[in-house]
PABALUM-661590 format. One line per 8 residues: number of its first residue (from 0); their letters; for each residue x, y, z of C-alpha. Coordinates in steps of 0.25 Angstrom, whole numbers, padded with zeros to 4 digits. Layout:
<atoms>
NUM	a	X:Y:Z; ...
</atoms>
This chain:
<atoms>
0	mikngyad	0000:0000:0000; 0005:0014:-0004; 0005:0024:0008; 0014:0036:0005; 0010:0049:0012; -0005:0044:0014; -0001:0032:0022; -0010:0037:0034
8	widdftae	-0022:0038:0025; -0020:0025:0018; -0019:0018:0031; -0032:0025:0036; -0040:0022:0024; -0035:0007:0025; -0039:0007:0040; -0053:0013:0036
16	rerraalg	-0055:0002:0025; -0052:-0009:0035; -0060:-0003:0046; -0072:-0001:0036; -0070:-0016:0032; -0071:-0021:0046; -0083:-0012:0050; -0091:-0017:0038
24	dpdwerga	-0103:-0010:0031; -0114:-0004:0039; -0127:-0013:0040; -0134:-0009:0027; -0145:-0019:0030; -0151:-0011:0041; -0155:-0001:0030; -0156:0014:0031
32	lltpalir	-0167:0024:0033; -0164:0035:0022; -0173:0047:0019; -0174:0052:0005; -0166:0064:0008; -0155:0055:0014; -0155:0046:0002; -0153:0057:-0008
40	siqrfqvg	-0141:0063:0001; -0134:0049:0003; -0136:0046:-0012; -0129:0059:-0016; -0117:0056:-0006; -0116:0042:-0011; -0114:0047:-0025; -0103:0056:-0020
48	edgdgael	-0096:0045:-0013; -0096:0036:-0025; -0085:0035:-0035; -0072:0028:-0039; -0063:0039:-0035; -0055:0036:-0048; -0052:0051:-0051; -0047:0054:-0037
56	rakarrag	-0039:0041:-0037; -0032:0045:-0050; -0029:0059:-0045; -0023:0054:-0033; -0014:0044:-0041; -0010:0056:-0050; -0006:0064:-0037; 0005:0053:-0035
64	dagyteai	0003:0049:-0021; 0001:0034:-0020; -0003:0035:-0005; -0013:0045:-0008; -0019:0038:-0020; -0020:0025:-0011; -0027:0033:0000; -0037:0039:-0011
72	gffvaeeq	-0040:0025:-0015; -0045:0022:0000; -0053:0035:0000; -0060:0032:-0013; -0064:0018:-0007; -0070:0025:0005; -0078:0034:-0003; -0083:0023:-0011
80	nharmlkl	-0087:0015:0002; -0095:0028:0006; -0102:0027:-0008; -0105:0012:-0005; -0110:0014:0009; -0119:0025:0005; -0125:0017:-0006; -0128:0005:0003
88	llaaggav	-0134:0015:0013; -0143:0020:0002; -0147:0006:-0001; -0149:0003:0014; -0159:0015:0013; -0166:0010:0001; -0159:0020:-0008; -0150:0020:-0021
96	tltghwsd	-0138:0028:-0025; -0137:0039:-0035; -0129:0037:-0048; -0124:0051:-0047; -0126:0065:-0041; -0123:0079:-0047; -0115:0083:-0035; -0106:0071:-0035
104	aafvrlrr	-0104:0073:-0050; -0100:0088:-0048; -0090:0084:-0037; -0084:0074:-0045; -0082:0083:-0057; -0076:0094:-0048; -0066:0084:-0042; -0061:0080:-0055
112	llglrtel	-0058:0094:-0060; -0043:0094:-0056; -0033:0086:-0048; -0033:0079:-0035; -0033:0091:-0026; -0046:0096:-0033; -0052:0082:-0032; -0049:0081:-0017
120	lvlmvaev	-0054:0095:-0014; -0068:0092:-0021; -0068:0078:-0014; -0066:0085:-0001; -0078:0093:-0003; -0086:0081:-0004; -0079:0074:0008; -0081:0086:0017
128	valryyra	-0096:0087:0014; -0097:0072:0016; -0091:0074:0030; -0103:0083:0034; -0113:0075:0026; -0110:0061:0032; -0109:0067:0046; -0123:0072:0044
136	lrdgcadp	-0128:0058:0039; -0121:0051:0050; -0126:0060:0061; -0140:0064:0056; -0146:0051:0050; -0153:0042:0060; -0151:0030:0051; -0140:0021:0057
144	lvsevagr	-0135:0016:0044; -0134:0030:0037; -0127:0035:0050; -0117:0024:0049; -0114:0025:0034; -0112:0040:0036; -0103:0039:0048; -0094:0029:0040
152	ilgdeerh	-0093:0038:0028; -0091:0050:0037; -0079:0043:0044; -0072:0041:0030; -0075:0056:0026; -0068:0061:0039; -0056:0053:0035; -0056:0057:0020
160	vpfhcrrl	-0057:0072:0022; -0043:0073:0029; -0037:0063:0019; -0041:0073:0008; -0037:0085:0016; -0023:0079:0017; -0021:0077:0002; -0027:0091:-0001
168	regfaglp	-0017:0097:0009; -0006:0090:0002; -0011:0094:-0012; -0012:0109:-0009; 0000:0110:-0001; 0008:0116:-0012; -0001:0128:-0014; 0001:0141:-0008
176	ragrravt	-0007:0143:0005; -0017:0153:-0002; -0019:0143:-0013; -0022:0131:-0003; -0032:0140:0005; -0039:0144:-0008; -0041:0130:-0012; -0047:0126:0001
184	agwrvlla	-0055:0139:0001; -0061:0135:-0012; -0063:0120:-0007; -0071:0126:0005; -0080:0134:-0005; -0082:0121:-0013; -0085:0113:-0001; -0095:0123:0004
192	aaalvvah	-0102:0123:-0009; -0103:0108:-0009; -0108:0108:0005; -0119:0117:0000; -0123:0108:-0011; -0123:0096:-0002; -0131:0103:0008; -0142:0107:-0002
200	dhgpalra	-0142:0094:-0009; -0142:0085:0004; -0150:0095:0012; -0162:0086:0015; -0153:0075:0020; -0145:0084:0028; -0157:0090:0035; -0162:0076:0039
208	lgvgrlvf	-0148:0074:0045; -0149:0086:0053; -0139:0095:0045; -0144:0107:0038; -0139:0112:0025; -0131:0124:0031; -0126:0116:0042; -0120:0106:0032
216	vrdvvrls	-0113:0116:0024; -0108:0123:0036; -0102:0111:0042; -0095:0107:0029; -0089:0121:0027; -0084:0120:0042; -0078:0106:0039; -0070:0113:0027
224	gplaatvd	-0062:0123:0034; -0053:0114:0042; -0051:0105:0030; -0047:0116:0021; -0037:0121:0031; -0031:0107:0031; -0030:0107:0016; -0024:0121:0014
232	graaapvg	-0014:0120:0026; -0020:0129:0036; -0023:0117:0045; -0014:0106:0049; -0012:0094:0039; -0023:0083:0040; -0020:0073:0051; -0019:0058:0049
240	paahrsav	-0032:0050:0045; -0033:0043:0058; -0038:0056:0065; -0050:0057:0055; -0055:0043:0057; -0069:0043:0061; -0075:0036:0073; -0087:0032:0065
</atoms>
């Protein structure tokens, strides 16, 4: 196994894969009680989690860091597992998956515009929005299967964000300080815009989970500040992955 500079993350992803295998799947047979609004919301997030990650893997390979490329492979596998679990959750609630959604198609096109750094910046928009969404789903839904699935995905997303922050910090390290801050300021604007779109699109589900649209947007924007500071160098470098392992 190739490790290089991402040995800590490769070890973390490997340990998580083994932990997940030992834990096994949720009990899909118990079923899930899903409202129409929740079904529509989960369907759209399921589409966003799905994908083979081929473009991201290719850009990681072209970056020339074999350790990082291996770590990205683990990340993509975890995202695909999220899509699989959401599909099974929808089936447990008597619902089907969507073949696509305009919001996911827009994000994919935006991510593929330029190189790895742009891909990761746009990907981080989705990851930070997901942090707030899956927390709302975990804490606000009375159905135990929904809460369990959301908690498992949230635990992964809490690890993914610092993983991407580390690579982005390295990727922008060569820019002048003003350039780095301009990049993260632009990223925060994009994230706020995406949070507004998600809040509007998923408003009925969020309200049912006890989170108003404005609260959702506010919380996402608040999350973005420390992350931007980590990427542009105003804050300390990201700590190792063990510090971000969820207790879920």
